[in-house]
mmCIF file of the protein (N, C-alpha, C, O) and its ligand, coordinates in Angstrom:
data_MODEL
# 
_entry.id   MODEL 
# 
loop_
_entity.id 
_entity.type 
_entity.pdbx_number_of_molecules 
1 polymer     1 
2 non-polymer 1 
# 
_entity_poly.entity_id                      1 
_entity_poly.type                           'polypeptide(L)' 
_entity_poly.nstd_linkage                   no 
_entity_poly.nstd_monomer                   no 
_entity_poly.pdbx_seq_one_letter_code       
;(UNK)(UNK)(UNK)(UNK)(UNK)(UNK)(UNK)(UNK)(UNK)(UNK)(UNK)(UNK)(UNK)(UNK)(UNK)(UNK)
(UNK)(UNK)(UNK)(UNK)(UNK)(UNK)(UNK)(UNK)(UNK)(UNK)(UNK)(UNK)(UNK)(UNK)(UNK)(UNK)
(UNK)(UNK)(UNK)(UNK)(UNK)(UNK)(UNK)(UNK)(UNK)(UNK)(UNK)(UNK)(UNK)(UNK)(UNK)(UNK)
(UNK)(UNK)(UNK)
;
_entity_poly.pdbx_seq_one_letter_code_can   XXXXXXXXXXXXXXXXXXXXXXXXXXXXXXXXXXXXXXXXXXXXXXXXXXX 
_entity_poly.pdbx_strand_id                 A 
# 
loop_
_entity_poly_seq.entity_id 
_entity_poly_seq.num 
_entity_poly_seq.mon_id 
_entity_poly_seq.hetero 
1 1  UNK n 
1 2  UNK n 
1 3  UNK n 
1 4  UNK n 
1 5  UNK n 
1 6  UNK n 
1 7  UNK n 
1 8  UNK n 
1 9  UNK n 
1 10 UNK n 
1 11 UNK n 
1 12 UNK n 
1 13 UNK n 
1 14 UNK n 
1 15 UNK n 
1 16 UNK n 
1 17 UNK n 
1 18 UNK n 
1 19 UNK n 
1 20 UNK n 
1 21 UNK n 
1 22 UNK n 
1 23 UNK n 
1 24 UNK n 
1 25 UNK n 
1 26 UNK n 
1 27 UNK n 
1 28 UNK n 
1 29 UNK n 
1 30 UNK n 
1 31 UNK n 
1 32 UNK n 
1 33 UNK n 
1 34 UNK n 
1 35 UNK n 
1 36 UNK n 
1 37 UNK n 
1 38 UNK n 
1 39 UNK n 
1 40 UNK n 
1 41 UNK n 
1 42 UNK n 
1 43 UNK n 
1 44 UNK n 
1 45 UNK n 
1 46 UNK n 
1 47 UNK n 
1 48 UNK n 
1 49 UNK n 
1 50 UNK n 
1 51 UNK n 
# 
loop_
_struct_asym.id 
_struct_asym.entity_id 
A 1 
B 2 
# 
loop_
_chem_comp.id 
_chem_comp.type 
_chem_comp.mon_nstd_flag 
UNK 'L-peptide linking' . 
ZN  non-polymer         . 
# 
_pdbx_entity_nonpoly.entity_id   2 
_pdbx_entity_nonpoly.name        ? 
_pdbx_entity_nonpoly.comp_id     ZN 
# 
_pdbx_nonpoly_scheme.asym_id         B 
_pdbx_nonpoly_scheme.entity_id       2 
_pdbx_nonpoly_scheme.mon_id          ZN 
_pdbx_nonpoly_scheme.ndb_seq_num     1 
_pdbx_nonpoly_scheme.pdb_seq_num     101 
_pdbx_nonpoly_scheme.auth_seq_num    101 
_pdbx_nonpoly_scheme.pdb_mon_id      ZN 
_pdbx_nonpoly_scheme.auth_mon_id     ZN 
_pdbx_nonpoly_scheme.pdb_strand_id   A 
_pdbx_nonpoly_scheme.pdb_ins_code    . 
# 
loop_
_atom_site.group_PDB 
_atom_site.id 
_atom_site.type_symbol 
_atom_site.label_atom_id 
_atom_site.label_alt_id 
_atom_site.label_comp_id 
_atom_site.label_asym_id 
_atom_site.label_entity_id 
_atom_site.label_seq_id 
_atom_site.pdbx_PDB_ins_code 
_atom_site.Cartn_x 
_atom_site.Cartn_y 
_atom_site.Cartn_z 
_atom_site.occupancy 
_atom_site.B_iso_or_equiv 
_atom_site.pdbx_formal_charge 
_atom_site.auth_seq_id 
_atom_site.auth_comp_id 
_atom_site.auth_asym_id 
_atom_site.auth_atom_id 
_atom_site.pdbx_PDB_model_num 
ATOM   1   N  N  . UNK A 1 1  ? 2.322  -1.383  6.017   1.00 0.00 ? 1   UNK A N  1 
ATOM   2   C  CA . UNK A 1 1  ? 2.605  -2.300  4.860   1.00 0.00 ? 1   UNK A CA 1 
ATOM   3   C  C  . UNK A 1 1  ? 1.538  -2.446  3.945   1.00 0.00 ? 1   UNK A C  1 
ATOM   4   O  O  . UNK A 1 1  ? 0.411  -2.552  4.428   1.00 0.00 ? 1   UNK A O  1 
ATOM   5   N  N  . UNK A 1 2  ? 1.684  -2.474  2.630   1.00 0.00 ? 2   UNK A N  1 
ATOM   6   C  CA . UNK A 1 2  ? 0.442  -2.667  1.698   1.00 0.00 ? 2   UNK A CA 1 
ATOM   7   C  C  . UNK A 1 2  ? 0.950  -3.751  0.698   1.00 0.00 ? 2   UNK A C  1 
ATOM   8   O  O  . UNK A 1 2  ? 2.086  -3.722  0.224   1.00 0.00 ? 2   UNK A O  1 
ATOM   9   N  N  . UNK A 1 3  ? 0.086  -4.645  0.431   1.00 0.00 ? 3   UNK A N  1 
ATOM   10  C  CA . UNK A 1 3  ? 0.122  -5.598  -0.580  1.00 0.00 ? 3   UNK A CA 1 
ATOM   11  C  C  . UNK A 1 3  ? -0.810 -5.519  -1.742  1.00 0.00 ? 3   UNK A C  1 
ATOM   12  O  O  . UNK A 1 3  ? -2.011 -5.679  -1.520  1.00 0.00 ? 3   UNK A O  1 
ATOM   13  N  N  . UNK A 1 4  ? -0.412 -5.300  -2.900  1.00 0.00 ? 4   UNK A N  1 
ATOM   14  C  CA . UNK A 1 4  ? -1.243 -5.080  -3.955  1.00 0.00 ? 4   UNK A CA 1 
ATOM   15  C  C  . UNK A 1 4  ? -1.884 -6.397  -4.334  1.00 0.00 ? 4   UNK A C  1 
ATOM   16  O  O  . UNK A 1 4  ? -1.391 -7.442  -3.908  1.00 0.00 ? 4   UNK A O  1 
ATOM   17  N  N  . UNK A 1 5  ? -2.983 -6.410  -5.129  1.00 0.00 ? 5   UNK A N  1 
ATOM   18  C  CA . UNK A 1 5  ? -3.610 -7.545  -5.529  1.00 0.00 ? 5   UNK A CA 1 
ATOM   19  C  C  . UNK A 1 5  ? -2.727 -8.370  -6.357  1.00 0.00 ? 5   UNK A C  1 
ATOM   20  O  O  . UNK A 1 5  ? -2.915 -9.586  -6.392  1.00 0.00 ? 5   UNK A O  1 
ATOM   21  N  N  . UNK A 1 6  ? -1.730 -7.795  -7.063  1.00 0.00 ? 6   UNK A N  1 
ATOM   22  C  CA . UNK A 1 6  ? -0.822 -8.431  -7.910  1.00 0.00 ? 6   UNK A CA 1 
ATOM   23  C  C  . UNK A 1 6  ? 0.370  -9.067  -7.215  1.00 0.00 ? 6   UNK A C  1 
ATOM   24  O  O  . UNK A 1 6  ? 1.195  -9.759  -7.812  1.00 0.00 ? 6   UNK A O  1 
ATOM   25  N  N  . UNK A 1 7  ? 0.411  -8.783  -5.878  1.00 0.00 ? 7   UNK A N  1 
ATOM   26  C  CA . UNK A 1 7  ? 1.453  -9.401  -5.216  1.00 0.00 ? 7   UNK A CA 1 
ATOM   27  C  C  . UNK A 1 7  ? 2.663  -8.279  -4.789  1.00 0.00 ? 7   UNK A C  1 
ATOM   28  O  O  . UNK A 1 7  ? 3.566  -8.541  -3.995  1.00 0.00 ? 7   UNK A O  1 
ATOM   29  N  N  . UNK A 1 8  ? 2.519  -7.200  -5.366  1.00 0.00 ? 8   UNK A N  1 
ATOM   30  C  CA . UNK A 1 8  ? 3.460  -6.167  -5.108  1.00 0.00 ? 8   UNK A CA 1 
ATOM   31  C  C  . UNK A 1 8  ? 3.396  -5.586  -3.531  1.00 0.00 ? 8   UNK A C  1 
ATOM   32  O  O  . UNK A 1 8  ? 2.356  -5.146  -3.040  1.00 0.00 ? 8   UNK A O  1 
ATOM   33  N  N  . UNK A 1 9  ? 4.514  -5.647  -2.911  1.00 0.00 ? 9   UNK A N  1 
ATOM   34  C  CA . UNK A 1 9  ? 4.380  -5.210  -1.484  1.00 0.00 ? 9   UNK A CA 1 
ATOM   35  C  C  . UNK A 1 9  ? 5.201  -3.838  -1.397  1.00 0.00 ? 9   UNK A C  1 
ATOM   36  O  O  . UNK A 1 9  ? 6.163  -3.601  -2.128  1.00 0.00 ? 9   UNK A O  1 
ATOM   37  N  N  . UNK A 1 10 ? 4.718  -2.968  -0.428  1.00 0.00 ? 10  UNK A N  1 
ATOM   38  C  CA . UNK A 1 10 ? 5.300  -1.791  -0.177  1.00 0.00 ? 10  UNK A CA 1 
ATOM   39  C  C  . UNK A 1 10 ? 5.425  -1.509  1.308   1.00 0.00 ? 10  UNK A C  1 
ATOM   40  O  O  . UNK A 1 10 ? 4.439  -1.628  2.035   1.00 0.00 ? 10  UNK A O  1 
ATOM   41  N  N  . UNK A 1 11 ? 6.577  -1.147  1.771   1.00 0.00 ? 11  UNK A N  1 
ATOM   42  C  CA . UNK A 1 11 ? 6.830  -1.063  3.115   1.00 0.00 ? 11  UNK A CA 1 
ATOM   43  C  C  . UNK A 1 11 ? 7.462  0.340   3.443   1.00 0.00 ? 11  UNK A C  1 
ATOM   44  O  O  . UNK A 1 11 ? 8.384  0.800   2.770   1.00 0.00 ? 11  UNK A O  1 
ATOM   45  N  N  . UNK A 1 12 ? 6.931  0.963   4.477   1.00 0.00 ? 12  UNK A N  1 
ATOM   46  C  CA . UNK A 1 12 ? 7.497  2.341   4.771   1.00 0.00 ? 12  UNK A CA 1 
ATOM   47  C  C  . UNK A 1 12 ? 6.450  3.231   5.627   1.00 0.00 ? 12  UNK A C  1 
ATOM   48  O  O  . UNK A 1 12 ? 5.478  2.743   6.204   1.00 0.00 ? 12  UNK A O  1 
ATOM   49  N  N  . UNK A 1 13 ? 6.748  4.449   5.627   1.00 0.00 ? 13  UNK A N  1 
ATOM   50  C  CA . UNK A 1 13 ? 5.885  5.351   6.473   1.00 0.00 ? 13  UNK A CA 1 
ATOM   51  C  C  . UNK A 1 13 ? 4.571  5.458   5.607   1.00 0.00 ? 13  UNK A C  1 
ATOM   52  O  O  . UNK A 1 13 ? 4.511  5.044   4.449   1.00 0.00 ? 13  UNK A O  1 
ATOM   53  N  N  . UNK A 1 14 ? 3.617  6.000   6.218   1.00 0.00 ? 14  UNK A N  1 
ATOM   54  C  CA . UNK A 1 14 ? 2.278  6.524   5.526   1.00 0.00 ? 14  UNK A CA 1 
ATOM   55  C  C  . UNK A 1 14 ? 2.609  7.243   4.262   1.00 0.00 ? 14  UNK A C  1 
ATOM   56  O  O  . UNK A 1 14 ? 2.061  6.947   3.201   1.00 0.00 ? 14  UNK A O  1 
ATOM   57  N  N  . UNK A 1 15 ? 3.471  8.153   4.365   1.00 0.00 ? 15  UNK A N  1 
ATOM   58  C  CA . UNK A 1 15 ? 3.697  9.041   3.366   1.00 0.00 ? 15  UNK A CA 1 
ATOM   59  C  C  . UNK A 1 15 ? 4.555  8.284   2.151   1.00 0.00 ? 15  UNK A C  1 
ATOM   60  O  O  . UNK A 1 15 ? 4.408  8.560   0.960   1.00 0.00 ? 15  UNK A O  1 
ATOM   61  N  N  . UNK A 1 16 ? 5.439  7.321   2.646   1.00 0.00 ? 16  UNK A N  1 
ATOM   62  C  CA . UNK A 1 16 ? 6.126  6.546   1.723   1.00 0.00 ? 16  UNK A CA 1 
ATOM   63  C  C  . UNK A 1 16 ? 5.299  5.718   0.916   1.00 0.00 ? 16  UNK A C  1 
ATOM   64  O  O  . UNK A 1 16 ? 5.385  5.728   -0.312  1.00 0.00 ? 16  UNK A O  1 
ATOM   65  N  N  . UNK A 1 17 ? 4.393  4.905   1.633   1.00 0.00 ? 17  UNK A N  1 
ATOM   66  C  CA . UNK A 1 17 ? 3.428  4.119   1.054   1.00 0.00 ? 17  UNK A CA 1 
ATOM   67  C  C  . UNK A 1 17 ? 2.475  4.790   0.022   1.00 0.00 ? 17  UNK A C  1 
ATOM   68  O  O  . UNK A 1 17 ? 2.078  4.139   -0.945  1.00 0.00 ? 17  UNK A O  1 
ATOM   69  N  N  . UNK A 1 18 ? 2.095  6.122   0.221   1.00 0.00 ? 18  UNK A N  1 
ATOM   70  C  CA . UNK A 1 18 ? 1.254  6.584   -0.659  1.00 0.00 ? 18  UNK A CA 1 
ATOM   71  C  C  . UNK A 1 18 ? 1.917  6.900   -1.913  1.00 0.00 ? 18  UNK A C  1 
ATOM   72  O  O  . UNK A 1 18 ? 1.350  6.700   -2.987  1.00 0.00 ? 18  UNK A O  1 
ATOM   73  N  N  . UNK A 1 19 ? 3.208  7.432   -1.825  1.00 0.00 ? 19  UNK A N  1 
ATOM   74  C  CA . UNK A 1 19 ? 4.001  7.669   -3.071  1.00 0.00 ? 19  UNK A CA 1 
ATOM   75  C  C  . UNK A 1 19 ? 4.208  6.368   -3.892  1.00 0.00 ? 19  UNK A C  1 
ATOM   76  O  O  . UNK A 1 19 ? 3.966  6.278   -5.095  1.00 0.00 ? 19  UNK A O  1 
ATOM   77  N  N  . UNK A 1 20 ? 4.702  5.330   -3.073  1.00 0.00 ? 20  UNK A N  1 
ATOM   78  C  CA . UNK A 1 20 ? 5.135  4.136   -3.681  1.00 0.00 ? 20  UNK A CA 1 
ATOM   79  C  C  . UNK A 1 20 ? 3.849  3.360   -4.406  1.00 0.00 ? 20  UNK A C  1 
ATOM   80  O  O  . UNK A 1 20 ? 3.926  2.883   -5.538  1.00 0.00 ? 20  UNK A O  1 
ATOM   81  N  N  . UNK A 1 21 ? 2.861  3.319   -3.716  1.00 0.00 ? 21  UNK A N  1 
ATOM   82  C  CA . UNK A 1 21 ? 1.599  2.570   -4.313  1.00 0.00 ? 21  UNK A CA 1 
ATOM   83  C  C  . UNK A 1 21 ? 1.026  3.452   -5.357  1.00 0.00 ? 21  UNK A C  1 
ATOM   84  O  O  . UNK A 1 21 ? 0.501  2.877   -6.311  1.00 0.00 ? 21  UNK A O  1 
ATOM   85  N  N  . UNK A 1 22 ? 1.035  4.913   -5.343  1.00 0.00 ? 22  UNK A N  1 
ATOM   86  C  CA . UNK A 1 22 ? 0.465  5.570   -6.450  1.00 0.00 ? 22  UNK A CA 1 
ATOM   87  C  C  . UNK A 1 22 ? 1.192  5.387   -7.702  1.00 0.00 ? 22  UNK A C  1 
ATOM   88  O  O  . UNK A 1 22 ? 0.666  5.263   -8.807  1.00 0.00 ? 22  UNK A O  1 
ATOM   89  N  N  . UNK A 1 23 ? 2.484  5.377   -7.438  1.00 0.00 ? 23  UNK A N  1 
ATOM   90  C  CA . UNK A 1 23 ? 3.551  5.091   -8.607  1.00 0.00 ? 23  UNK A CA 1 
ATOM   91  C  C  . UNK A 1 23 ? 3.291  3.716   -9.166  1.00 0.00 ? 23  UNK A C  1 
ATOM   92  O  O  . UNK A 1 23 ? 3.252  3.517   -10.380 1.00 0.00 ? 23  UNK A O  1 
ATOM   93  N  N  . UNK A 1 24 ? 3.122  2.817   -8.310  1.00 0.00 ? 24  UNK A N  1 
ATOM   94  C  CA . UNK A 1 24 ? 2.795  1.460   -8.749  1.00 0.00 ? 24  UNK A CA 1 
ATOM   95  C  C  . UNK A 1 24 ? 1.659  1.317   -9.431  1.00 0.00 ? 24  UNK A C  1 
ATOM   96  O  O  . UNK A 1 24 ? 1.729  0.788   -10.541 1.00 0.00 ? 24  UNK A O  1 
ATOM   97  N  N  . UNK A 1 25 ? 0.512  1.711   -8.971  1.00 0.00 ? 25  UNK A N  1 
ATOM   98  C  CA . UNK A 1 25 ? -0.777 1.607   -9.573  1.00 0.00 ? 25  UNK A CA 1 
ATOM   99  C  C  . UNK A 1 25 ? -0.702 2.231   -10.970 1.00 0.00 ? 25  UNK A C  1 
ATOM   100 O  O  . UNK A 1 25 ? -1.250 1.683   -11.926 1.00 0.00 ? 25  UNK A O  1 
ATOM   101 N  N  . UNK A 1 26 ? -0.016 3.390   -11.089 1.00 0.00 ? 26  UNK A N  1 
ATOM   102 C  CA . UNK A 1 26 ? -0.022 4.274   -12.361 1.00 0.00 ? 26  UNK A CA 1 
ATOM   103 C  C  . UNK A 1 26 ? 0.783  3.440   -13.398 1.00 0.00 ? 26  UNK A C  1 
ATOM   104 O  O  . UNK A 1 26 ? 0.346  3.208   -14.526 1.00 0.00 ? 26  UNK A O  1 
ATOM   105 N  N  . UNK A 1 27 ? 2.031  2.990   -12.927 1.00 0.00 ? 27  UNK A N  1 
ATOM   106 C  CA . UNK A 1 27 ? 2.850  2.420   -13.868 1.00 0.00 ? 27  UNK A CA 1 
ATOM   107 C  C  . UNK A 1 27 ? 2.525  0.937   -14.284 1.00 0.00 ? 27  UNK A C  1 
ATOM   108 O  O  . UNK A 1 27 ? 2.730  0.514   -15.422 1.00 0.00 ? 27  UNK A O  1 
ATOM   109 N  N  . UNK A 1 28 ? 1.991  0.176   -13.242 1.00 0.00 ? 28  UNK A N  1 
ATOM   110 C  CA . UNK A 1 28 ? 1.822  -1.214  -13.516 1.00 0.00 ? 28  UNK A CA 1 
ATOM   111 C  C  . UNK A 1 28 ? 0.300  -1.378  -13.888 1.00 0.00 ? 28  UNK A C  1 
ATOM   112 O  O  . UNK A 1 28 ? -0.017 -2.204  -14.743 1.00 0.00 ? 28  UNK A O  1 
ATOM   113 N  N  . UNK A 1 29 ? -0.554 -0.675  -13.314 1.00 0.00 ? 29  UNK A N  1 
ATOM   114 C  CA . UNK A 1 29 ? -2.014 -0.913  -13.488 1.00 0.00 ? 29  UNK A CA 1 
ATOM   115 C  C  . UNK A 1 29 ? -2.806 0.112   -14.462 1.00 0.00 ? 29  UNK A C  1 
ATOM   116 O  O  . UNK A 1 29 ? -3.906 -0.096  -14.974 1.00 0.00 ? 29  UNK A O  1 
ATOM   117 N  N  . UNK A 1 30 ? -2.024 1.227   -14.599 1.00 0.00 ? 30  UNK A N  1 
ATOM   118 C  CA . UNK A 1 30 ? -2.641 2.318   -15.327 1.00 0.00 ? 30  UNK A CA 1 
ATOM   119 C  C  . UNK A 1 30 ? -3.766 3.081   -14.498 1.00 0.00 ? 30  UNK A C  1 
ATOM   120 O  O  . UNK A 1 30 ? -4.679 3.707   -15.036 1.00 0.00 ? 30  UNK A O  1 
ATOM   121 N  N  . UNK A 1 31 ? -3.598 2.961   -13.198 1.00 0.00 ? 31  UNK A N  1 
ATOM   122 C  CA . UNK A 1 31 ? -4.722 3.520   -12.376 1.00 0.00 ? 31  UNK A CA 1 
ATOM   123 C  C  . UNK A 1 31 ? -4.142 4.792   -11.566 1.00 0.00 ? 31  UNK A C  1 
ATOM   124 O  O  . UNK A 1 31 ? -2.996 4.837   -11.119 1.00 0.00 ? 31  UNK A O  1 
ATOM   125 N  N  . UNK A 1 32 ? -5.089 5.801   -11.445 1.00 0.00 ? 32  UNK A N  1 
ATOM   126 C  CA . UNK A 1 32 ? -4.804 6.830   -10.568 1.00 0.00 ? 32  UNK A CA 1 
ATOM   127 C  C  . UNK A 1 32 ? -5.642 6.837   -9.267  1.00 0.00 ? 32  UNK A C  1 
ATOM   128 O  O  . UNK A 1 32 ? -6.854 7.047   -9.324  1.00 0.00 ? 32  UNK A O  1 
ATOM   129 N  N  . UNK A 1 33 ? -5.036 6.620   -8.152  1.00 0.00 ? 33  UNK A N  1 
ATOM   130 C  CA . UNK A 1 33 ? -5.711 6.373   -6.808  1.00 0.00 ? 33  UNK A CA 1 
ATOM   131 C  C  . UNK A 1 33 ? -5.296 7.534   -5.942  1.00 0.00 ? 33  UNK A C  1 
ATOM   132 O  O  . UNK A 1 33 ? -4.215 8.111   -6.060  1.00 0.00 ? 33  UNK A O  1 
ATOM   133 N  N  . UNK A 1 34 ? -6.244 7.840   -5.052  1.00 0.00 ? 34  UNK A N  1 
ATOM   134 C  CA . UNK A 1 34 ? -6.115 8.882   -4.092  1.00 0.00 ? 34  UNK A CA 1 
ATOM   135 C  C  . UNK A 1 34 ? -5.345 8.488   -2.868  1.00 0.00 ? 34  UNK A C  1 
ATOM   136 O  O  . UNK A 1 34 ? -5.160 7.298   -2.614  1.00 0.00 ? 34  UNK A O  1 
ATOM   137 N  N  . UNK A 1 35 ? -4.907 9.412   -2.129  1.00 0.00 ? 35  UNK A N  1 
ATOM   138 C  CA . UNK A 1 35 ? -4.224 9.079   -0.912  1.00 0.00 ? 35  UNK A CA 1 
ATOM   139 C  C  . UNK A 1 35 ? -5.040 8.207   0.102   1.00 0.00 ? 35  UNK A C  1 
ATOM   140 O  O  . UNK A 1 35 ? -4.537 7.280   0.737   1.00 0.00 ? 35  UNK A O  1 
ATOM   141 N  N  . UNK A 1 36 ? -6.348 8.597   0.190   1.00 0.00 ? 36  UNK A N  1 
ATOM   142 C  CA . UNK A 1 36 ? -7.362 7.879   0.892   1.00 0.00 ? 36  UNK A CA 1 
ATOM   143 C  C  . UNK A 1 36 ? -7.521 6.408   0.505   1.00 0.00 ? 36  UNK A C  1 
ATOM   144 O  O  . UNK A 1 36 ? -7.715 5.501   1.315   1.00 0.00 ? 36  UNK A O  1 
ATOM   145 N  N  . UNK A 1 37 ? -7.415 6.263   -0.888  1.00 0.00 ? 37  UNK A N  1 
ATOM   146 C  CA . UNK A 1 37 ? -7.602 4.966   -1.375  1.00 0.00 ? 37  UNK A CA 1 
ATOM   147 C  C  . UNK A 1 37 ? -6.341 3.958   -1.169  1.00 0.00 ? 37  UNK A C  1 
ATOM   148 O  O  . UNK A 1 37 ? -6.468 2.739   -1.054  1.00 0.00 ? 37  UNK A O  1 
ATOM   149 N  N  . UNK A 1 38 ? -5.167 4.625   -1.143  1.00 0.00 ? 38  UNK A N  1 
ATOM   150 C  CA . UNK A 1 38 ? -3.922 4.081   -0.667  1.00 0.00 ? 38  UNK A CA 1 
ATOM   151 C  C  . UNK A 1 38 ? -3.994 3.547   0.716   1.00 0.00 ? 38  UNK A C  1 
ATOM   152 O  O  . UNK A 1 38 ? -3.681 2.396   1.022   1.00 0.00 ? 38  UNK A O  1 
ATOM   153 N  N  . UNK A 1 39 ? -4.430 4.467   1.538   1.00 0.00 ? 39  UNK A N  1 
ATOM   154 C  CA . UNK A 1 39 ? -4.443 4.115   3.017   1.00 0.00 ? 39  UNK A CA 1 
ATOM   155 C  C  . UNK A 1 39 ? -5.581 2.995   3.371   1.00 0.00 ? 39  UNK A C  1 
ATOM   156 O  O  . UNK A 1 39 ? -5.483 2.227   4.328   1.00 0.00 ? 39  UNK A O  1 
ATOM   157 N  N  . UNK A 1 40 ? -6.620 3.020   2.500   1.00 0.00 ? 40  UNK A N  1 
ATOM   158 C  CA . UNK A 1 40 ? -7.612 1.985   2.634   1.00 0.00 ? 40  UNK A CA 1 
ATOM   159 C  C  . UNK A 1 40 ? -7.083 0.582   2.344   1.00 0.00 ? 40  UNK A C  1 
ATOM   160 O  O  . UNK A 1 40 ? -7.621 -0.426  2.802   1.00 0.00 ? 40  UNK A O  1 
ATOM   161 N  N  . UNK A 1 41 ? -6.055 0.566   1.600   1.00 0.00 ? 41  UNK A N  1 
ATOM   162 C  CA . UNK A 1 41 ? -5.338 -0.675  1.272   1.00 0.00 ? 41  UNK A CA 1 
ATOM   163 C  C  . UNK A 1 41 ? -4.491 -1.198  2.422   1.00 0.00 ? 41  UNK A C  1 
ATOM   164 O  O  . UNK A 1 41 ? -4.306 -2.386  2.684   1.00 0.00 ? 41  UNK A O  1 
ATOM   165 N  N  . UNK A 1 42 ? -4.030 -0.206  3.034   1.00 0.00 ? 42  UNK A N  1 
ATOM   166 C  CA . UNK A 1 42 ? -2.863 -0.542  4.105   1.00 0.00 ? 42  UNK A CA 1 
ATOM   167 C  C  . UNK A 1 42 ? -3.448 -1.537  5.191   1.00 0.00 ? 42  UNK A C  1 
ATOM   168 O  O  . UNK A 1 42 ? -4.615 -1.527  5.584   1.00 0.00 ? 42  UNK A O  1 
ATOM   169 N  N  . UNK A 1 43 ? -2.508 -2.347  5.585   1.00 0.00 ? 43  UNK A N  1 
ATOM   170 C  CA . UNK A 1 43 ? -2.746 -3.318  6.725   1.00 0.00 ? 43  UNK A CA 1 
ATOM   171 C  C  . UNK A 1 43 ? -1.945 -3.034  7.792   1.00 0.00 ? 43  UNK A C  1 
ATOM   172 O  O  . UNK A 1 43 ? -0.735 -3.240  7.699   1.00 0.00 ? 43  UNK A O  1 
ATOM   173 N  N  . UNK A 1 44 ? -2.527 -2.501  9.002   1.00 0.00 ? 44  UNK A N  1 
ATOM   174 C  CA . UNK A 1 44 ? -1.949 -2.203  10.206  1.00 0.00 ? 44  UNK A CA 1 
ATOM   175 C  C  . UNK A 1 44 ? -1.185 -3.532  10.628  1.00 0.00 ? 44  UNK A C  1 
ATOM   176 O  O  . UNK A 1 44 ? -1.670 -4.649  10.450  1.00 0.00 ? 44  UNK A O  1 
ATOM   177 N  N  . UNK A 1 45 ? -0.011 -3.315  11.173  1.00 0.00 ? 45  UNK A N  1 
ATOM   178 C  CA . UNK A 1 45 ? 0.677  -4.520  11.648  1.00 0.00 ? 45  UNK A CA 1 
ATOM   179 C  C  . UNK A 1 45 ? 0.169  -4.766  13.099  1.00 0.00 ? 45  UNK A C  1 
ATOM   180 O  O  . UNK A 1 45 ? 0.030  -3.845  13.904  1.00 0.00 ? 45  UNK A O  1 
ATOM   181 N  N  . UNK A 1 46 ? -0.096 -6.057  13.375  1.00 0.00 ? 46  UNK A N  1 
ATOM   182 C  CA . UNK A 1 46 ? -0.827 -6.413  14.659  1.00 0.00 ? 46  UNK A CA 1 
ATOM   183 C  C  . UNK A 1 46 ? 0.397  -6.429  15.661  1.00 0.00 ? 46  UNK A C  1 
ATOM   184 O  O  . UNK A 1 46 ? 1.424  -6.994  15.284  1.00 0.00 ? 46  UNK A O  1 
ATOM   185 N  N  . UNK A 1 47 ? 0.355  -5.868  16.863  1.00 0.00 ? 47  UNK A N  1 
ATOM   186 C  CA . UNK A 1 47 ? 1.421  -5.830  17.750  1.00 0.00 ? 47  UNK A CA 1 
ATOM   187 C  C  . UNK A 1 47 ? 1.239  -7.197  18.535  1.00 0.00 ? 47  UNK A C  1 
ATOM   188 O  O  . UNK A 1 47 ? 0.141  -7.592  18.928  1.00 0.00 ? 47  UNK A O  1 
ATOM   189 N  N  . UNK A 1 48 ? 2.352  -7.828  18.709  1.00 0.00 ? 48  UNK A N  1 
ATOM   190 C  CA . UNK A 1 48 ? 2.273  -9.192  19.426  1.00 0.00 ? 48  UNK A CA 1 
ATOM   191 C  C  . UNK A 1 48 ? 1.439  -10.159 18.763  1.00 0.00 ? 48  UNK A C  1 
ATOM   192 O  O  . UNK A 1 48 ? 1.342  -10.243 17.539  1.00 0.00 ? 48  UNK A O  1 
ATOM   193 N  N  . UNK A 1 49 ? 0.797  -10.938 19.655  1.00 0.00 ? 49  UNK A N  1 
ATOM   194 C  CA . UNK A 1 49 ? -0.269 -11.716 19.130  1.00 0.00 ? 49  UNK A CA 1 
ATOM   195 C  C  . UNK A 1 49 ? 0.500  -13.225 18.760  1.00 0.00 ? 49  UNK A C  1 
ATOM   196 O  O  . UNK A 1 49 ? 1.167  -13.357 17.734  1.00 0.00 ? 49  UNK A O  1 
ATOM   197 N  N  . UNK A 1 50 ? 0.343  -14.097 19.547  1.00 0.00 ? 50  UNK A N  1 
ATOM   198 C  CA . UNK A 1 50 ? 0.921  -15.496 19.298  1.00 0.00 ? 50  UNK A CA 1 
ATOM   199 C  C  . UNK A 1 50 ? -0.089 -16.330 18.773  1.00 0.00 ? 50  UNK A C  1 
ATOM   200 O  O  . UNK A 1 50 ? -1.201 -16.310 19.301  1.00 0.00 ? 50  UNK A O  1 
ATOM   201 N  N  . UNK A 1 51 ? 0.176  -17.165 17.671  1.00 0.00 ? 51  UNK A N  1 
ATOM   202 C  CA . UNK A 1 51 ? -0.629 -18.044 17.074  1.00 0.00 ? 51  UNK A CA 1 
ATOM   203 C  C  . UNK A 1 51 ? -1.514 -17.354 16.121  1.00 0.00 ? 51  UNK A C  1 
ATOM   204 O  O  . UNK A 1 51 ? -2.335 -17.995 15.466  1.00 0.00 ? 51  UNK A O  1 
HETATM 205 ZN ZN . ZN  B 2 .  ? -0.241 -4.189  -8.377  1.00 0.00 2 101 ZN  A ZN 1 
# 
């Protein structure tokens, strides 16, 4: 899952996120970002973890 600074959230597979975020950044922020930059924004979901 990726949350943009503007609050936009994208959920999906790694490939999905790259496409979604690249389109969002271009359409909403006028930015062209690379796949690596997209993945750098991604937050891995922590398994389990109470509290
Ligand atoms: Zn955004």
